[in-house]
Backbone as JSON, one array per atom type, in Angstrom:
{
  "sequence": "MGEYRFHLQKYKPGTKTTCPSCGKSRCFVRYIDELGSIIFPNNVGKCDHENSCGYHYTPKEYFKDNPDKLEMNVDNGKSLLSASYKSVDKTSVCITPSYIPSSYVLRSQSHYSINPLYQYFCRIFGESETNRLFDMYRIGTSAKWGGSTVFWQIDINGQVRTGKVMCYNAETGHRVKEPQAFVSWAHSELKLQDFHLKQCLYGEHLLKKSSSPVMLVESEKTAVVMSHFIPDYIWLATGGKNGCFNSEAMQVLKG",
  "N": [[21.41, 7.03, 32.3], [21.19, 5.72, 30.16], [20.83, 4.2, 26.43], [18.56, 5.46, 24.72], [15.8, 3.83, 23.33], [13.31, 3.48, 20.77], [10.1, 2.71, 19.32], [7.71, 1.7, 16.99], [4.44, 1.3, 17.75], [1.85, -0.9, 17.26], [-1.7, -0.53, 18.47], [-3.55, -2.39, 20.57], [-5.01, -5.37, 19.59], [-8.88, -4.62, 18.16], [-8.91, -2.06, 19.3], [-9.36, 1.39, 18.75], [-7.35, 2.98, 17.18], [-6.99, 6.05, 15.93], [-5.56, 7.88, 12.83], [-3.9, 10.86, 13.93], [-3.68, 13.01, 11.36], [-5.56, 11.95, 8.84], [-7.32, 11.53, 10.15], [-8.81, 8.43, 9.59], [-9.46, 5.77, 11.18], [-7.76, 2.96, 13.03], [-5.55, 2.86, 11.84], [-3.17, 4.24, 12.24], [-0.11, 3.92, 13.79], [1.71, 3.83, 17.25], [4.52, 5.82, 18.06], [6.31, 4.22, 20.93], [8.51, 3.95, 23.94], [11.38, 1.68, 24.42], [12.16, 1.28, 26.82], [10.03, 2.15, 28.76], [10.3, 4.41, 29.96], [9.79, 6.54, 28.93], [6.26, 8.46, 27.99], [5.02, 9.06, 25.17], [3.08, 11.63, 23.4], [-0.39, 11.04, 21.93], [-0.25, 11.61, 19.0], [2.72, 11.18, 18.31], [3.49, 9.34, 15.52], [2.92, 7.26, 13.02], [1.36, 6.75, 9.64], [-0.57, 4.25, 8.52], [-1.69, 4.67, 5.74], [0.5, 5.89, 3.85], [0.65, 6.79, 0.85], [-1.72, 8.45, 1.01], [-1.95, 9.79, 2.94], [0.56, 9.82, 4.49], [1.33, 10.54, 6.7], [4.08, 11.07, 9.45], [5.3, 11.22, 12.2], [8.16, 11.52, 14.32], [10.11, 10.36, 17.2], [12.18, 12.44, 17.24], [11.29, 14.72, 15.66], [9.64, 15.44, 17.81], [10.6, 15.95, 20.07], [12.66, 18.42, 19.31], [10.32, 20.14, 18.84], [9.61, 20.04, 20.97], [11.48, 21.55, 23.26], [11.4, 21.45, 25.73], [10.73, 19.3, 27.15], [13.31, 17.64, 26.49], [15.72, 15.66, 27.48], [19.17, 15.23, 29.55], [21.55, 12.99, 29.19], [23.0, 12.35, 31.79], [25.0, 10.46, 32.14], [26.25, 10.37, 30.07], [26.61, 12.43, 28.62], [24.81, 12.85, 26.52], [21.76, 13.77, 25.03], [18.36, 13.09, 24.45], [17.46, 13.57, 22.07], [19.33, 12.84, 20.44], [19.39, 10.56, 20.72], [18.93, 6.98, 19.3], [16.26, 5.71, 17.3], [13.68, 2.91, 16.15], [11.8, 1.26, 13.73], [10.22, -1.6, 13.79], [8.96, -4.72, 12.78], [5.48, -4.97, 12.97], [3.08, -6.59, 14.56], [2.03, -10.14, 13.41], [-1.26, -10.65, 12.55], [-3.47, -12.78, 12.77], [-6.1, -13.06, 10.44], [-9.28, -12.81, 9.2], [-9.98, -12.67, 5.44], [-11.55, -10.09, 3.92], [-13.8, -10.28, 0.74], [-14.04, -8.9, -2.74], [-16.55, -9.12, -4.68], [-16.93, -10.46, -7.93], [-18.39, -9.48, -9.75], [-17.89, -6.97, -9.85], [-15.37, -6.2, -10.81], [-16.12, -7.57, -13.44], [-17.91, -5.61, -14.29], [-15.86, -2.82, -14.62], [-14.49, -3.41, -16.39], [-14.43, -1.81, -18.64], [-15.03, 0.97, -20.42], [-12.94, 2.18, -21.28], [-12.51, 4.79, -22.7], [-12.41, 6.62, -21.25], [-10.47, 5.71, -20.11], [-6.67, 7.03, -18.71], [-4.27, 5.77, -18.68], [-5.06, 3.62, -20.4], [-5.42, 4.58, -22.84], [-2.9, 5.77, -23.54], [-1.31, 2.92, -23.46], [-2.24, 2.06, -25.42], [-1.35, 3.59, -27.3], [1.39, 3.61, -27.12], [1.96, 0.78, -27.46], [-0.46, -0.35, -29.29], [-3.63, -0.89, -29.76], [-4.93, -3.79, -29.74], [-2.8, -5.04, -28.54], [-2.75, -3.51, -25.89], [-5.31, -4.0, -25.4], [-4.71, -7.39, -24.74], [-3.27, -7.27, -22.26], [-4.65, -5.86, -20.48], [-7.17, -7.64, -20.39], [-5.18, -9.8, -19.59], [-4.46, -8.98, -16.88], [-6.89, -7.95, -15.06], [-7.16, -5.78, -15.44], [-9.03, -2.87, -14.88], [-11.36, 0.31, -15.41], [-12.47, 3.33, -13.41], [-14.82, 5.71, -12.67], [-14.1, 7.6, -10.95], [-11.93, 10.91, -10.52], [-12.59, 11.47, -12.86], [-12.21, 9.77, -14.31], [-10.08, 6.85, -13.9], [-7.62, 4.36, -13.08], [-8.16, 0.76, -12.43], [-6.29, -1.41, -10.4], [-7.22, -4.48, -9.92], [-6.63, -6.6, -7.12], [-6.51, -10.19, -7.09], [-6.38, -13.01, -5.91], [-4.86, -16.38, -5.84], [-6.92, -18.17, -5.93], [-9.1, -16.65, -7.13], [-10.62, -15.32, -5.79], [-11.02, -11.93, -5.05], [-9.4, -9.55, -3.14], [-8.77, -6.37, -3.36], [-9.04, -3.7, -5.3], [-6.67, -1.24, -6.1], [-7.32, 2.16, -7.03], [-5.81, 4.93, -9.12], [-4.88, 7.57, -11.02], [-4.2, 8.08, -14.0], [-1.46, 10.03, -16.05], [-2.57, 10.66, -19.4], [-0.99, 11.55, -21.25], [1.79, 11.21, -20.75], [2.17, 8.83, -19.67], [2.78, 8.95, -16.64], [2.11, 8.56, -12.95], [-0.23, 10.78, -11.33], [0.35, 13.23, -9.28], [0.3, 15.56, -8.2], [-2.57, 17.76, -7.71], [-2.51, 16.65, -4.76], [-1.91, 13.02, -4.11], [-3.22, 10.94, -5.53], [-4.77, 8.33, -4.81], [-6.56, 5.85, -4.49], [-8.55, 3.42, -2.6], [-10.77, 0.4, -3.36], [-12.12, -1.3, -2.15], [-12.98, 0.79, 0.03], [-13.86, 2.86, -1.62], [-16.11, 1.18, -2.59], [-17.54, 1.49, -0.01], [-17.8, -0.54, 1.54], [-18.84, -2.53, 4.11], [-17.16, -3.39, 7.53], [-15.24, -4.47, 6.54], [-12.4, -5.87, 6.09], [-9.02, -5.93, 4.95], [-6.71, -7.63, 3.71], [-4.22, -8.08, 1.83], [-3.07, -9.5, -1.25], [-0.24, -10.61, -3.62], [-0.01, -8.49, -6.21], [-1.55, -9.42, -9.55], [-1.08, -12.24, -9.03], [-3.36, -13.71, -9.67], [-2.1, -14.97, -11.95], [-0.76, -17.36, -11.5], [-2.35, -19.7, -10.97], [-2.45, -21.7, -13.27], [0.41, -21.9, -14.35], [3.8, -22.75, -15.11], [5.4, -21.08, -15.24], [8.49, -19.37, -14.77], [9.09, -16.4, -12.01], [8.6, -13.01, -11.87], [9.5, -10.25, -9.9], [7.98, -7.33, -8.8], [7.7, -3.9, -8.08], [5.6, -1.85, -8.58], [2.48, -1.53, -9.91], [2.16, -1.08, -12.43], [4.31, -1.58, -13.92], [4.49, -4.24, -13.54], [3.0, -4.84, -15.53], [3.82, -4.04, -18.17], [6.23, -5.01, -18.45], [5.15, -7.58, -18.92], [4.56, -7.24, -21.61], [6.85, -6.96, -22.34], [8.86, -9.36, -21.82], [7.31, -11.73, -21.97], [8.24, -13.95, -21.16], [7.89, -14.65, -18.33], [6.16, -14.58, -15.13], [4.72, -11.77, -14.38], [4.88, -9.87, -11.32], [3.12, -7.98, -8.63], [4.29, -6.08, -5.67], [3.27, -3.72, -5.19], [4.34, -1.31, -3.77], [6.48, -0.21, -0.83], [4.26, -1.11, 1.6], [2.75, -2.61, 0.98], [2.34, -5.77, 0.24], [4.54, -6.76, 0.9], [5.88, -9.1, 2.4], [6.34, -12.2, 4.4], [4.1, -13.6, 5.0], [2.71, -12.87, 2.3], [3.98, -13.75, 0.56], [4.44, -16.22, 0.8], [2.83, -17.61, -1.39], [4.5, -17.89, -3.43], [6.08, -20.11, -2.64], [7.82, -22.81, -3.31]],
  "CA": [[19.94, 6.68, 31.46], [21.44, 4.53, 28.95], [20.69, 4.35, 25.33], [16.83, 4.99, 24.34], [15.11, 2.82, 22.12], [12.33, 4.03, 20.28], [9.75, 1.67, 17.96], [6.39, 1.89, 15.95], [3.81, -0.35, 18.18], [0.5, -1.15, 17.52], [-2.67, -0.75, 19.61], [-4.08, -4.09, 21.13], [-6.68, -5.4, 17.88], [-9.97, -3.86, 18.68], [-8.98, -0.48, 19.85], [-9.22, 1.86, 17.48], [-6.32, 4.05, 16.94], [-7.04, 7.28, 14.51], [-4.8, 9.0, 12.69], [-4.63, 12.73, 13.61], [-3.9, 13.07, 10.17], [-6.55, 11.62, 7.97], [-8.93, 10.79, 10.57], [-9.3, 7.0, 9.86], [-9.21, 4.64, 12.45], [-6.94, 1.34, 13.19], [-4.42, 3.19, 10.85], [-2.69, 4.98, 12.92], [0.96, 3.47, 15.33], [2.34, 4.83, 18.22], [5.85, 5.55, 18.81], [6.82, 3.89, 22.37], [10.12, 3.59, 24.11], [11.53, -0.03, 24.79], [12.54, 0.93, 28.36], [9.65, 2.54, 29.26], [10.63, 5.86, 30.79], [9.05, 8.06, 28.12], [5.25, 8.23, 27.28], [4.47, 9.83, 23.99], [1.38, 11.77, 23.2], [-0.99, 10.34, 20.8], [0.05, 12.4, 17.56], [3.28, 10.48, 18.05], [3.64, 8.07, 15.33], [2.97, 7.04, 11.57], [0.18, 6.03, 9.37], [-0.35, 2.98, 7.24], [-2.09, 5.0, 4.82], [1.71, 5.87, 3.37], [-0.17, 7.35, -0.29], [-2.7, 9.3, 0.55], [-1.9, 10.37, 3.98], [1.58, 10.2, 4.64], [1.63, 11.39, 8.48], [4.81, 10.29, 10.2], [6.23, 11.98, 13.58], [8.67, 10.97, 14.87], [10.3, 11.39, 18.49], [12.99, 13.34, 17.18], [10.79, 15.91, 15.36], [8.6, 15.53, 18.87], [11.79, 16.63, 20.98], [12.73, 19.45, 18.19], [9.11, 20.97, 18.72], [9.52, 20.56, 22.63], [12.81, 21.31, 23.47], [11.54, 21.17, 27.32], [10.76, 17.78, 27.21], [14.6, 17.41, 26.04], [16.36, 15.42, 29.15], [19.87, 15.04, 29.31], [21.79, 11.66, 30.17], [23.75, 12.57, 32.82], [26.28, 9.54, 32.28], [27.19, 10.36, 29.27], [26.1, 14.1, 28.3], [23.93, 12.73, 25.03], [20.6, 13.9, 24.98], [17.4, 12.21, 24.03], [17.17, 13.98, 20.56], [20.38, 12.32, 19.41], [19.03, 8.64, 20.81], [18.38, 5.99, 18.13], [15.01, 4.92, 17.29], [13.82, 2.62, 14.7], [10.34, 1.01, 13.39], [10.02, -2.87, 13.78], [7.58, -5.43, 12.06], [4.2, -4.92, 13.47], [2.9, -8.31, 14.87], [1.31, -10.73, 12.28], [-2.6, -10.65, 13.62], [-4.31, -13.98, 11.66], [-7.37, -11.67, 9.79], [-9.72, -13.49, 7.55], [-9.81, -11.39, 4.18], [-12.64, -10.15, 2.85], [-13.73, -10.24, -0.69], [-15.37, -8.15, -3.25], [-17.6, -9.58, -5.67], [-16.42, -10.22, -9.17], [-18.81, -8.65, -10.89], [-17.07, -5.53, -10.04], [-13.82, -6.51, -11.99], [-15.68, -7.68, -14.57], [-18.01, -4.36, -14.41], [-15.33, -2.04, -14.43], [-13.7, -3.73, -17.61], [-14.99, -1.56, -19.74], [-15.39, 2.59, -20.63], [-11.66, 2.57, -21.77], [-12.72, 6.12, -23.41], [-11.7, 7.47, -19.94], [-9.07, 5.75, -18.7], [-5.68, 7.94, -19.39], [-3.06, 4.49, -18.37], [-5.52, 2.08, -21.34], [-5.05, 5.26, -23.54], [-1.81, 5.78, -22.8], [-0.84, 1.75, -23.75], [-2.91, 2.48, -26.99], [-0.19, 4.75, -28.17], [2.94, 2.71, -26.89], [1.56, -0.62, -27.54], [-1.41, -0.63, -29.62], [-5.07, -1.55, -29.24], [-5.19, -5.21, -29.88], [-2.19, -5.87, -27.77], [-3.23, -3.17, -24.72], [-6.52, -5.1, -24.73], [-4.64, -8.07, -24.3], [-2.81, -7.03, -21.23], [-5.39, -5.65, -19.66], [-7.64, -8.52, -19.96], [-4.79, -10.73, -18.53], [-4.28, -8.43, -15.32], [-8.18, -7.61, -15.38], [-7.7, -4.08, -14.97], [-10.48, -1.6, -14.77], [-11.94, 1.98, -15.31], [-13.22, 4.04, -12.51], [-15.22, 7.27, -13.06], [-13.18, 8.97, -9.91], [-11.42, 11.94, -11.17], [-12.55, 11.97, -14.42], [-11.24, 8.47, -15.71], [-8.66, 6.55, -13.21], [-7.22, 2.88, -13.43], [-8.73, -0.1, -10.91], [-5.63, -3.03, -10.33], [-7.38, -5.53, -9.01], [-5.84, -7.53, -6.42], [-6.89, -11.07, -7.31], [-5.51, -14.18, -5.64], [-4.23, -17.35, -6.05], [-8.21, -18.69, -5.75], [-9.71, -15.87, -8.01], [-10.78, -14.04, -5.25], [-10.91, -10.11, -5.37], [-9.17, -8.93, -1.91], [-9.54, -5.03, -3.04], [-8.48, -2.65, -5.75], [-6.03, -0.16, -6.05], [-7.57, 2.93, -7.65], [-4.81, 5.61, -9.18], [-4.94, 8.67, -12.05], [-2.52, 8.22, -14.74], [-1.25, 11.09, -17.4], [-2.45, 10.04, -20.64], [0.11, 11.74, -22.46], [2.98, 10.55, -20.47], [1.37, 7.18, -18.88], [3.04, 8.5, -15.33], [1.04, 8.59, -12.4], [-0.73, 12.13, -11.66], [0.42, 13.25, -7.71], [-0.29, 17.34, -7.58], [-2.1, 18.71, -6.41], [-2.62, 15.24, -4.24], [-1.32, 11.98, -4.44], [-4.84, 10.47, -6.55], [-4.8, 7.08, -4.99], [-8.43, 5.06, -3.1], [-9.28, 2.07, -2.89], [-12.15, -0.47, -4.36], [-13.43, -1.3, -0.99], [-13.34, 2.16, 0.13], [-14.56, 3.74, -2.89], [-17.81, 0.85, -2.68], [-18.16, 1.72, 1.17], [-18.49, -1.73, 2.11], [-19.12, -2.39, 5.53], [-16.71, -4.71, 8.13], [-14.34, -4.77, 5.56], [-10.7, -7.15, 6.56], [-8.32, -6.26, 4.06], [-5.65, -8.93, 3.71], [-3.85, -7.44, 0.41], [-2.13, -10.07, -2.17], [-0.06, -9.74, -4.85], [-0.55, -8.03, -7.76], [-1.66, -10.47, -10.58], [-1.21, -13.46, -8.76], [-4.32, -15.06, -10.02], [-1.98, -15.73, -13.23], [0.07, -17.93, -10.8], [-2.88, -21.0, -10.81], [-2.28, -23.06, -14.24], [1.3, -21.77, -14.8], [4.94, -23.09, -14.14], [6.38, -20.15, -15.72], [9.59, -18.28, -13.49], [8.19, -15.31, -12.09], [9.98, -11.83, -11.69], [8.41, -9.65, -8.5], [8.74, -5.52, -8.92], [7.38, -3.21, -6.46], [4.32, -1.14, -9.32], [1.25, -2.66, -10.94], [2.16, -0.63, -14.22], [5.69, -1.97, -14.43], [4.29, -5.51, -13.98], [2.02, -5.04, -17.14], [4.48, -2.97, -19.06], [7.26, -6.05, -18.44], [4.34, -8.58, -19.25], [4.83, -7.25, -22.75], [8.25, -6.97, -23.2], [9.54, -10.2, -21.91], [6.42, -12.53, -21.46], [8.23, -15.9, -20.57], [7.88, -14.67, -17.21], [4.95, -13.85, -15.03], [5.43, -10.57, -13.5], [3.96, -9.92, -10.51], [3.85, -6.8, -8.39], [4.0, -5.87, -4.2], [2.18, -2.68, -4.55], [4.48, -0.86, -2.71], [6.84, -0.82, 0.32], [3.28, -0.86, 2.66], [1.91, -3.33, 0.28], [2.67, -7.04, 0.51], [6.36, -7.27, 0.95], [6.09, -9.55, 3.61], [6.76, -13.12, 4.37], [2.58, -14.05, 4.63], [2.13, -12.76, 1.13], [5.18, -14.57, -0.2], [4.16, -18.01, 0.81], [1.98, -18.47, -2.34], [5.63, -18.3, -4.32], [6.53, -21.04, -2.23], [8.49, -23.86, -4.22]],
  "C": [[20.24, 5.97, 31.06], [20.48, 5.28, 27.7], [18.99, 4.26, 25.26], [16.37, 4.96, 23.32], [14.19, 3.12, 21.41], [11.66, 3.05, 18.92], [8.72, 1.5, 17.83], [6.04, 0.47, 16.88], [2.32, -0.36, 18.03], [-0.86, -1.07, 18.52], [-3.25, -1.87, 20.05], [-5.1, -4.59, 19.86], [-7.76, -5.45, 18.66], [-10.41, -2.67, 19.12], [-8.73, 0.18, 18.32], [-8.12, 3.27, 17.52], [-6.49, 5.05, 15.43], [-6.05, 8.02, 14.51], [-4.66, 10.51, 12.7], [-4.31, 13.47, 12.44], [-5.55, 13.5, 9.0], [-7.3, 11.59, 8.79], [-9.23, 9.29, 10.37], [-8.93, 6.4, 10.64], [-8.31, 3.19, 12.07], [-5.91, 1.64, 12.35], [-3.72, 3.55, 11.4], [-1.24, 4.14, 14.08], [1.81, 4.46, 15.48], [3.95, 4.54, 18.13], [5.82, 5.19, 20.46], [8.41, 3.38, 22.33], [10.34, 1.98, 24.91], [11.78, -0.07, 26.59], [11.89, 1.82, 29.5], [9.5, 3.99, 29.8], [9.9, 6.85, 30.54], [7.9, 7.21, 27.46], [5.42, 9.2, 26.15], [3.49, 10.45, 23.71], [0.61, 10.94, 22.08], [-0.23, 10.32, 19.31], [1.21, 12.0, 17.48], [3.72, 9.0, 17.43], [3.78, 8.24, 13.87], [1.69, 6.59, 11.18], [0.64, 5.35, 8.83], [-0.57, 3.58, 5.97], [-0.45, 5.92, 3.69], [1.47, 7.18, 1.56], [-1.31, 8.49, -0.19], [-2.68, 10.14, 1.47], [-0.69, 11.04, 4.18], [1.95, 10.53, 6.2], [2.51, 10.47, 9.26], [5.69, 11.25, 11.42], [6.62, 11.32, 14.18], [9.26, 11.17, 16.44], [11.43, 12.3, 18.14], [12.88, 14.61, 16.62], [10.22, 16.15, 16.78], [9.8, 16.53, 19.96], [12.34, 17.93, 20.27], [11.69, 20.5, 18.65], [9.15, 21.03, 20.42], [10.56, 19.96, 23.27], [12.68, 20.7, 25.4], [11.14, 20.07, 27.91], [12.27, 16.86, 27.14], [15.6, 17.04, 27.44], [17.86, 15.12, 28.39], [20.28, 13.68, 29.92], [22.82, 12.15, 30.77], [24.85, 11.8, 32.68], [26.94, 10.09, 30.78], [27.1, 11.55, 28.1], [25.18, 13.69, 26.9], [22.33, 12.96, 25.99], [19.64, 13.17, 23.81], [17.53, 12.42, 22.51], [18.34, 13.39, 19.48], [20.21, 10.49, 19.54], [18.2, 8.0, 19.9], [17.01, 5.75, 18.24], [14.97, 4.25, 15.77], [11.9, 1.86, 14.82], [10.63, -0.62, 13.48], [8.88, -3.09, 13.33], [6.8, -5.54, 13.21], [3.57, -6.84, 13.65], [2.02, -9.2, 14.36], [-0.25, -10.8, 13.29], [-2.89, -11.5, 12.32], [-5.73, -12.88, 11.48], [-7.82, -12.7, 8.96], [-10.22, -12.46, 6.26], [-11.1, -11.43, 4.06], [-12.55, -9.98, 1.37], [-14.63, -9.46, -1.28], [-16.1, -9.08, -4.32], [-17.4, -9.54, -6.81], [-17.0, -9.44, -10.1], [-18.54, -7.67, -10.8], [-16.07, -5.11, -10.76], [-15.06, -6.4, -13.08], [-16.95, -5.9, -15.23], [-17.29, -2.89, -14.73], [-14.4, -2.62, -15.34], [-14.45, -3.32, -18.84], [-15.31, 0.6, -19.5], [-13.7, 3.02, -20.52], [-11.36, 3.92, -21.9], [-11.89, 6.62, -22.79], [-10.66, 7.41, -19.25], [-7.57, 6.03, -19.52], [-4.8, 6.32, -19.47], [-3.69, 3.82, -20.1], [-4.68, 2.9, -22.59], [-3.56, 5.8, -24.34], [-0.89, 4.1, -23.71], [-1.34, 1.73, -25.37], [-2.02, 2.88, -27.9], [0.66, 4.05, -28.59], [2.57, 1.43, -27.79], [0.84, -1.15, -28.83], [-2.72, -1.49, -29.45], [-4.95, -2.75, -28.51], [-4.41, -5.48, -28.54], [-2.06, -5.2, -26.22], [-4.43, -4.1, -23.94], [-6.31, -6.35, -23.98], [-3.95, -8.11, -22.71], [-3.58, -6.76, -20.07], [-6.61, -6.59, -18.88], [-6.87, -9.76, -19.25], [-4.6, -10.21, -17.3], [-5.72, -7.87, -14.84], [-7.84, -6.08, -14.91], [-8.97, -3.73, -15.48], [-10.62, -0.44, -15.18], [-12.82, 1.89, -14.19], [-13.45, 5.47, -13.34], [-14.34, 8.15, -11.99], [-12.28, 9.32, -10.64], [-11.65, 12.37, -12.48], [-12.22, 10.42, -15.22], [-10.37, 8.08, -14.7], [-8.63, 5.19, -13.96], [-7.39, 2.22, -12.25], [-7.08, -0.92, -11.45], [-5.97, -3.58, -9.18], [-6.4, -6.44, -8.25], [-6.49, -9.04, -6.6], [-5.83, -12.26, -6.96], [-5.55, -15.16, -5.58], [-5.92, -18.6, -6.86], [-8.99, -18.26, -6.71], [-10.63, -15.18, -7.23], [-10.55, -12.47, -5.32], [-10.82, -9.66, -4.23], [-9.51, -7.21, -1.93], [-8.89, -4.66, -4.9], [-7.77, -1.64, -5.54], [-6.53, 0.71, -7.35], [-6.7, 4.53, -7.94], [-5.56, 6.31, -10.36], [-3.64, 8.68, -12.49], [-2.73, 9.92, -15.74], [-1.52, 10.49, -18.72], [-1.37, 10.39, -21.74], [1.89, 11.18, -21.97], [3.05, 9.28, -19.38], [2.17, 7.61, -17.07], [1.93, 8.94, -14.49], [0.53, 10.14, -11.99], [-0.65, 12.51, -9.48], [0.53, 14.81, -7.51], [-1.54, 17.58, -7.98], [-2.19, 17.58, -5.05], [-1.86, 14.39, -4.79], [-3.06, 11.41, -4.89], [-4.25, 9.1, -6.08], [-5.84, 6.93, -3.54], [-7.69, 3.62, -3.19], [-10.66, 1.55, -3.23], [-12.71, -0.44, -3.06], [-13.34, -0.48, -0.12], [-14.5, 2.63, -0.54], [-16.38, 2.92, -2.88], [-18.2, 0.97, -1.18], [-18.98, 0.35, 1.79], [-17.95, -2.1, 3.73], [-18.01, -3.73, 6.53], [-15.59, -5.13, 7.47], [-12.36, -5.08, 5.71], [-10.08, -6.97, 5.21], [-6.99, -6.34, 4.14], [-4.93, -8.65, 2.36], [-2.63, -8.81, 0.0], [-1.27, -9.61, -3.1], [-0.5, -9.42, -6.27], [-0.58, -9.38, -8.87], [-1.19, -12.21, -10.18], [-2.33, -14.68, -8.96], [-3.28, -15.97, -11.8], [-1.04, -17.06, -12.34], [-1.09, -19.24, -11.23], [-2.55, -22.22, -11.83], [-0.8, -22.7, -14.96], [2.29, -22.17, -14.28], [6.2, -22.6, -14.85], [7.52, -19.42, -14.51], [9.09, -16.9, -13.13], [8.94, -14.43, -11.53], [8.56, -10.91, -10.77], [9.21, -8.14, -8.84], [7.89, -5.09, -8.46], [5.69, -2.24, -7.37], [4.06, -1.82, -10.22], [2.25, -2.54, -12.17], [3.46, -1.13, -14.47], [5.49, -3.77, -14.65], [3.75, -5.99, -15.46], [2.88, -4.6, -18.34], [5.61, -4.06, -19.4], [6.74, -7.4, -19.31], [4.48, -8.65, -20.93], [6.35, -6.82, -22.99], [9.14, -8.43, -23.32], [8.15, -11.03, -21.31], [6.54, -13.35, -21.42], [8.07, -15.69, -19.23], [6.54, -14.34, -16.9], [5.85, -13.34, -13.95], [4.4, -10.38, -12.7], [4.55, -8.69, -9.56], [3.26, -6.64, -6.79], [3.13, -4.41, -4.03], [3.1, -1.78, -4.12], [5.58, -1.46, -1.42], [5.76, -1.54, 1.4], [2.71, -2.16, 1.99], [1.74, -5.07, 0.67], [3.9, -7.22, 0.49], [6.55, -7.99, 2.32], [5.95, -11.07, 3.42], [5.02, -14.12, 4.17], [2.53, -14.07, 3.19], [2.7, -13.79, 0.04], [4.96, -15.81, -0.43], [3.36, -18.74, -0.58], [3.33, -18.59, -3.63], [6.09, -19.82, -3.87], [6.8, -22.44, -3.41], [8.12, -24.03, -6.07]]
}
């Protein structure tokens, strides 16, 4: 039978692929067999919403749960359970991004008294420096969860792609992850219809009129903090491994 290799493949554009865990459409990626010999059930795959959902049911787990489906390789005695599987990059689809009116950003840049991250920064950096950093990165406040931080993704042209809404602890400055991952998106909270999300680097708007060297980090909060400690650089963030750490988003850094 040879070695089986399984990889993730999204349904064709336009087909709704619903996550069996969170129920959101067009966000679920199924595993397929490269040889075409095995057809997995619709629940074997991974949800794109890693922070808010995190569903990931691998072929290995499927075979463990369904031993009757476990066939032996008569040639070398290896079972499908030990067969390798891989995740491959999803094919890029040319999508025209949707934008959020900048009025929402301006409106969110207030009510910092209920923003835990703002309170933490004020205690560490002082109110004046905190205001400078929040203004530089256009950080907003949401009433969600009693007060959250909105990290707006604004591209190099000043267009607002979306905003990541996260809850922080005012005493420690750390993310609140229990009893759930308190993460949401501005376009979802605003219930914008037919919204096509195409993320950009966090802080990308700072590139517009600057020739300073760029430093790239993962977390939005890290980018803001490092702008205080080492202000000679432009600090940008990918927003996590499933954010915009891809060749298309990196084109803005070319040259």
